[in-house]
N, C-alpha and C positions, 0 to 999 in steps of 0.2 A: 665294615661289618656287612655280611650277607643279608639282604632283605628280600622277601617275596611279597608282591602286592597284587591282590586279586581285583578283578572289576568284572562287571557284567550281570552281577545278580539282580533279582527284582521279582516282580509279581507277573505271572503268565497263567493263562487259562489251560486247562487239560487239553493235550493234543497239540500244543503250541511248542515253540522252539525258543531257545536261548543259547547265547554263547558267552562262555566265561573266558577270561584272560588272566594270566599271571606272568609277571616280569620279574626276573631276578636282577638285583643290582648290588653294587658294592664289590667292584673289581672282579667280578665273576667272569671267567673265560669260558667255562663249560660246566654244565651239569650232567652227570652221567645218566641220571634218572630224574625226570620231572612228572608229576602227575597230580591227581586230585582225589581227595577223600571228602567224606561227607559225614555229618552228625546230626541226627534227628533228636528232638527232645526226649531225654530219658534212655537214649541208647548210646552205645559205644561208637566211636569213629570207625568208619569202614572204608576200605578201598573202593573207589569208583573206577578209576583208569589211570594208567601211567605209561610212560614211554621213554625208552632210552635214547640216547644222543644219535643213535643210527637208525632209529625208527621202529624198534621192536616194542610192540604195544600189548597191554594186558588189560582185560576189563572184568568187572564184576559181572556175574551171570545176569543179574537183574537189569543191567543196562545194555547188554550186547544187542547189537542190531538197531539200537536207538541213539547211542551216544557215541561220539568219535573224538579221540584225543589226537592233537597234533602239535608240532613244535616248529618254531622259527629259532634255529640255533644261533643264528647271527645276532639275534635280538635277546637271546636267553630267555625266551617266552613260550609257555605252554598254553594251549587252548583246549577248551572242552565244548565241542558242539553237541547241544542236547535237543533231540527231536522227540516228538510223540511223548512229551512229558505227561507223568501221571501225578496224582496227588501224593503218592507215597515217595515221590522224588523230593518232596519238600524237606529242606535241611540247610544247614550251614555248610557250605562248601569250602574246603581248605586246600590251598596249593601246598605241595610238597616237593622238596628237592633233595636228593642225596648224591653223594660222590661229586661234590663241587670242586673245581679247580679254580684257584684264585691267582692273580698276578699281584704280588705284594709291592711291586715297584722295582724290585731287584731279582726276584726269583719266583718261580711257580710253586704253589703249594696245593697238594691234594688233601681234601678233608675227608679221609677215610672213615666210614662208619658214623658220620655226623649228618644228621637230619635237620633240615630247615623247614619251617612252617610259616605260612602266611597267617593273617589274622582272621580270615574267613570273609565270605560274602554269602549273604542270605538269599536262598531261591525258595519261592513260595508258589506252588501249584495249586490254584483254586479258581473256581468259577464265580 
């Protein structure tokens, strides 16, 4: 079974930096797209940043120039480097992956249209 595990959340002061990590496990060969969403209390989950396996990235306007998404495809891991953090960045950050290819032991399987989610990691920006 595919699992996504986030790490790196915590408390940081405004203007500070934090790096989140998310590793996909469970016979995953490749994830076509991996990225990060966040959800603040009382709000819907929103895209923060995502990246394809070949390095094409997309960012929310609110984080452009401050956040950087990167991947280590060999480790099936996606990162989110967050700089110049603001109080409004406070949220639970969720790792997301779609288009996962798995090796079942005898064949490869592409999970088209199936999204996987991590359990989330809390990021709090406060002085």
